[in-house]
MIDOSE-1310 file (N, C-alpha, C; in nm, 2 decimals, decimal comma, always signed):
residues 124
mhnr	+3,05/+22,73/+6,95/+2,99/+22,83/+6,85/+3,04/+22,80/+6,71; +2,96/+22,79/+6,62/+3,00/+22,76/+6,48/+3,02/+22,89/+6,41; +3,12/+22,89/+6,31/+3,14/+23,00/+6,23/+3,13/+22,97/+6,08; +3,13/+22,84/+6,05/+3,13/+22,80/+5,91/+3,03/+22,68/+5,89
llds	+2,97/+22,68/+5,77/+2,88/+22,57/+5,72/+2,95/+22,52/+5,59; +2,99/+22,39/+5,59/+3,06/+22,33/+5,48/+2,95/+22,28/+5,38; +2,97/+22,32/+5,25/+2,89/+22,27/+5,14/+2,95/+22,14/+5,10; +2,86/+22,05/+5,05/+2,90/+21,92/+5,01/+3,02/+21,91/+4,92
vili	+3,03/+22,01/+4,83/+3,14/+22,00/+4,73/+3,28/+22,00/+4,79; +3,29/+22,07/+4,91/+3,42/+22,08/+4,98/+3,45/+21,94/+5,04; +3,35/+21,88/+5,10/+3,37/+21,74/+5,15/+3,39/+21,64/+5,04; +3,32/+21,65/+4,93/+3,34/+21,56/+4,82/+3,48/+21,57/+4,77
dhln	+3,53/+21,69/+4,75/+3,67/+21,71/+4,71/+3,77/+21,64/+4,80; +3,75/+21,66/+4,93/+3,84/+21,59/+5,03/+3,83/+21,44/+5,01; +3,71/+21,39/+5,00/+3,69/+21,24/+4,99/+3,75/+21,19/+4,86; +3,76/+21,28/+4,76/+3,82/+21,24/+4,63/+3,97/+21,28/+4,63
nvpk	+4,03/+21,30/+4,74/+4,17/+21,33/+4,76/+4,22/+21,45/+4,68; +4,14/+21,56/+4,69/+4,18/+21,69/+4,63/+4,26/+21,76/+4,74; +4,39/+21,78/+4,72/+4,48/+21,83/+4,83/+4,43/+21,97/+4,88; +4,38/+22,06/+4,80/+4,34/+22,19/+4,85/+4,22/+22,18/+4,94
atkf	+4,13/+22,08/+4,92/+4,02/+22,06/+5,01/+4,07/+22,00/+5,14; +4,16/+21,91/+5,14/+4,21/+21,85/+5,26/+4,28/+21,95/+5,34; +4,37/+22,03/+5,28/+4,44/+22,13/+5,35/+4,34/+22,23/+5,42; +4,24/+22,27/+5,34/+4,14/+22,36/+5,40/+4,07/+22,30/+5,52
lmgl	+4,03/+22,18/+5,51/+3,96/+22,11/+5,62/+4,05/+22,09/+5,74; +4,17/+22,06/+5,71/+4,27/+22,04/+5,82/+4,29/+22,16/+5,90; +4,27/+22,28/+5,84/+4,29/+22,41/+5,91/+4,17/+22,45/+5,99; +4,06/+22,38/+5,99/+3,94/+22,42/+6,06/+3,93/+22,35/+6,19
npdq	+3,86/+22,41/+6,28/+3,83/+22,34/+6,41/+3,69/+22,28/+6,39; +3,68/+22,15/+6,39/+3,55/+22,08/+6,37/+3,44/+22,13/+6,47; +3,48/+22,17/+6,59/+3,39/+22,22/+6,69/+3,32/+22,35/+6,65; +3,39/+22,42/+6,55/+3,34/+22,55/+6,51/+3,28/+22,54/+6,37
tais	+3,27/+22,42/+6,32/+3,23/+22,40/+6,18/+3,11/+22,30/+6,18; +3,01/+22,33/+6,09/+2,89/+22,25/+6,08/+2,87/+22,21/+5,94; +2,78/+22,11/+5,92/+2,73/+22,07/+5,79/+2,58/+22,06/+5,81; +2,51/+22,06/+5,70/+2,36/+22,05/+5,70/+2,32/+21,91/+5,68
vvtr	+2,19/+21,88/+5,71/+2,13/+21,75/+5,68/+2,14/+21,73/+5,53; +2,13/+21,83/+5,45/+2,14/+21,82/+5,31/+2,27/+21,77/+5,27; +2,38/+21,83/+5,32/+2,51/+21,79/+5,29/+2,54/+21,65/+5,33; +2,50/+21,61/+5,45/+2,52/+21,48/+5,50/+2,45/+21,38/+5,40
aeil	+2,33/+21,40/+5,36/+2,26/+21,31/+5,27/+2,33/+21,31/+5,13; +2,37/+21,42/+5,08/+2,44/+21,43/+4,95/+2,57/+21,35/+4,96; +2,64/+21,36/+5,06/+2,77/+21,28/+5,08/+2,74/+21,13/+5,08; +2,65/+21,09/+5,17/+2,62/+20,95/+5,19/+2,56/+20,88/+5,07
vgve	+2,49/+20,95/+4,99/+2,43/+20,89/+4,87/+2,54/+20,85/+4,77; +2,65/+20,92/+4,77/+2,76/+20,88/+4,68/+2,86/+20,79/+4,73; +2,85/+20,74/+4,85/+2,95/+20,66/+4,91/+2,93/+20,51/+4,88; +3,03/+20,44/+4,84/+3,02/+20,29/+4,83/+3,01/+20,23/+4,96
dhdk	+2,94/+20,11/+4,96/+2,91/+20,04/+5,09/+3,04/+20,02/+5,17; +3,14/+19,98/+5,10/+3,27/+19,94/+5,18/+3,33/+20,07/+5,24; +3,30/+20,19/+5,20/+3,35/+20,31/+5,26/+3,26/+20,38/+5,35; +3,14/+20,33/+5,36/+3,03/+20,40/+5,44/+3,07/+20,43/+5,58
ekvi	+3,12/+20,33/+5,65/+3,15/+20,34/+5,79/+3,26/+20,45/+5,82; +3,36/+20,45/+5,73/+3,47/+20,55/+5,74/+3,42/+20,69/+5,72; +3,33/+20,70/+5,62/+3,28/+20,83/+5,58/+3,18/+20,89/+5,69; +3,11/+20,80/+5,75/+3,02/+20,84/+5,86/+3,10/+20,89/+5,98
vfld	+3,21/+20,82/+6,01/+3,30/+20,87/+6,12/+3,35/+21,01/+6,08; +3,39/+21,03/+5,96/+3,44/+21,16/+5,91/+3,33/+21,27/+5,93; +3,21/+21,24/+5,88/+3,10/+21,33/+5,89/+3,06/+21,36/+6,04; +3,07/+21,26/+6,12/+3,03/+21,28/+6,26/+3,11/+21,38/+6,34
qydv	+3,23/+21,42/+6,29/+3,31/+21,52/+6,36/+3,24/+21,66/+6,35; +3,15/+21,67/+6,26/+3,08/+21,80/+6,25/+2,94/+21,80/+6,30; +2,90/+21,91/+6,37/+2,76/+21,92/+6,41/+2,67/+21,93/+6,28; +2,55/+21,87/+6,29/+2,46/+21,87/+6,17/+2,35/+21,97/+6,20
lsid	+2,33/+22,07/+6,11/+2,22/+22,16/+6,13/+2,10/+22,11/+6,06; +1,98/+22,11/+6,13/+1,86/+22,06/+6,07/+1,78/+22,17/+6,00; +1,68/+22,13/+5,93/+1,59/+22,22/+5,86/+1,46/+22,22/+5,93; +1,42/+22,33/+5,98/+1,29/+22,34/+6,05/+1,20/+22,44/+5,96
knia	+1,08/+22,47/+6,01/+1,00/+22,56/+5,93/+1,05/+22,69/+5,91; +1,13/+22,75/+6,00/+1,19/+22,88/+5,98/+1,29/+22,88/+5,86; +1,37/+22,77/+5,86/+1,47/+22,75/+5,76/+1,40/+22,73/+5,62; +1,30/+22,64/+5,63/+1,22/+22,61/+5,51/+1,16/+22,74/+5,44
dlaa	+1,10/+22,82/+5,53/+1,04/+22,95/+5,48/+1,15/+23,04/+5,42; +1,26/+23,05/+5,49/+1,37/+23,14/+5,44/+1,42/+23,08/+5,31; +1,44/+22,95/+5,30/+1,49/+22,89/+5,18/+1,40/+22,91/+5,06; +1,27/+22,90/+5,09/+1,17/+22,93/+4,98/+1,18/+23,07/+4,92
glrk	+1,20/+23,16/+5,01/+1,22/+23,30/+4,97/+1,35/+23,32/+4,89; +1,45/+23,26/+4,94/+1,58/+23,27/+4,87/+1,58/+23,20/+4,73; +1,51/+23,09/+4,72/+1,49/+23,02/+4,60/+1,42/+23,11/+4,49; +1,31/+23,17/+4,54/+1,24/+23,26/+4,45/+1,32/+23,37/+4,41
rhgw	+1,39/+23,44/+4,50/+1,47/+23,56/+4,47/+1,59/+23,53/+4,38; +1,66/+23,42/+4,40/+1,78/+23,40/+4,33/+1,77/+23,28/+4,23; +1,67/+23,21/+4,23/+1,65/+23,10/+4,13/+1,74/+22,98/+4,16; +1,78/+22,97/+4,29/+1,87/+22,86/+4,33/+1,79/+22,73/+4,33
klpd	+1,86/+22,62/+4,31/+1,80/+22,49/+4,33/+1,77/+22,48/+4,48; +1,67/+22,40/+4,52/+1,63/+22,39/+4,66/+1,75/+22,35/+4,75; +1,83/+22,25/+4,72/+1,94/+22,22/+4,81/+2,03/+22,34/+4,84; +2,06/+22,42/+4,73/+2,14/+22,54/+4,75/+2,07/+22,65/+4,83
afqa	+1,94/+22,66/+4,81/+1,86/+22,75/+4,89/+1,86/+22,71/+5,04; +1,85/+22,58/+5,07/+1,86/+22,54/+5,21/+2,00/+22,57/+5,27; +2,10/+22,55/+5,19/+2,24/+22,58/+5,24/+2,25/+22,73/+5,28; +2,20/+22,81/+5,18/+2,21/+22,96/+5,20/+2,12/+23,00/+5,32
alaa	+2,00/+22,94/+5,34/+1,91/+22,97/+5,45/+1,98/+22,93/+5,58; +2,04/+22,82/+5,59/+2,10/+22,78/+5,71/+2,22/+22,87/+5,75; +2,30/+22,91/+5,65/+2,41/+23,00/+5,67/+2,36/+23,13/+5,72; +2,26/+23,18/+5,66/+2,20/+23,31/+5,69/+2,14/+23,31/+5,83
yhnl	+2,06/+23,21/+5,86/+1,98/+23,20/+5,98/+2,08/+23,19/+6,10; +2,19/+23,11/+6,08/+2,28/+23,09/+6,19/+2,40/+23,18/+6,19; +2,40/+23,28/+6,10/+2,51/+23,37/+6,08/+2,64/+23,31/+6,06; +2,65/+23,22/+5,96/+2,77/+23,14/+5,93/+2,82/+23,18/+5,79
klct	+2,94/+23,15/+5,77/+3,00/+23,16/+5,63/+2,97/+23,03/+5,57; +2,92/+23,03/+5,44/+2,90/+22,91/+5,37/+3,02/+22,89/+5,28; +3,09/+22,78/+5,32/+3,22/+22,74/+5,25/+3,18/+22,65/+5,13; +3,21/+22,70/+5,01/+3,17/+22,62/+4,89/+3,27/+22,66/+4,78
rnsk	+3,27/+22,58/+4,68/+3,34/+22,61/+4,55/+3,24/+22,66/+4,45; +3,12/+22,66/+4,48/+3,01/+22,69/+4,38/+3,00/+22,84/+4,37; +3,09/+22,90/+4,30/+3,09/+23,04/+4,28/+2,99/+23,08/+4,17; +2,95/+22,99/+4,09/+2,85/+23,01/+3,99/+2,71/+23,06/+4,05
dfnp	+2,67/+22,98/+4,15/+2,55/+23,02/+4,22/+2,57/+23,11/+4,34; +2,68/+23,10/+4,40/+2,72/+23,18/+4,52/+2,84/+23,27/+4,49; +2,81/+23,37/+4,42/+2,92/+23,47/+4,40/+2,95/+23,54/+4,53; +3,07/+23,53/+4,58/+3,10/+23,59/+4,71/+3,10/+23,75/+4,71
kkhl	+3,11/+23,81/+4,59/+3,10/+23,95/+4,58/+2,95/+24,00/+4,60; +2,86/+23,91/+4,56/+2,72/+23,94/+4,56/+2,66/+23,89/+4,70; +2,71/+23,78/+4,74/+2,66/+23,71/+4,86/+2,77/+23,71/+4,97; +2,77/+23,80/+5,06/+2,87/+23,82/+5,15/+2,89/+23,71/+5,26
fvei	+2,79/+23,62/+5,26/+2,80/+23,51/+5,36/+2,88/+23,39/+5,30; +2,92/+23,41/+5,17/+2,99/+23,30/+5,10/+3,14/+23,31/+5,11; +3,21/+23,20/+5,14/+3,35/+23,19/+5,14/+3,39/+23,08/+5,04; +3,48/+23,12/+4,94/+3,53/+23,03/+4,84/+3,68/+23,00/+4,89
pyel	+3,70/+22,89/+4,96/+3,83/+22,87/+5,02/+3,94/+22,83/+4,92; +3,91/+22,78/+4,81/+4,01/+22,74/+4,71/+3,94/+22,72/+4,58; +4,01/+22,72/+4,47/+3,96/+22,69/+4,33/+4,04/+22,58/+4,27; +3,97/+22,51/+4,18/+4,04/+22,40/+4,11/+4,07/+22,44/+3,97
């Protein structure tokens, strides 16, 4: 059973050797943590060819949540209501639909006081 959805910024921080991100991720159980198809794509688009295999192994430890029509419809409504970019609306929709905490550093769009599904595990 999952309890967290990792936003790409957390994984990017880890891949960029940000100690706070690595410490946070090391404290999680990968079996209880998921990423979205959006996050997986965002990570892989920024990876150099010589690092791709290593990053895929890293990403593969997490279950990947897909976007279906229910998630798409929920994301559309969230985007309209909050003015979020579509990738952020997908993240929020996946977290809400699956009753997960969205772990992100993006407190600008995801204020945890306003959006109770948001967890800001560290700040830079």
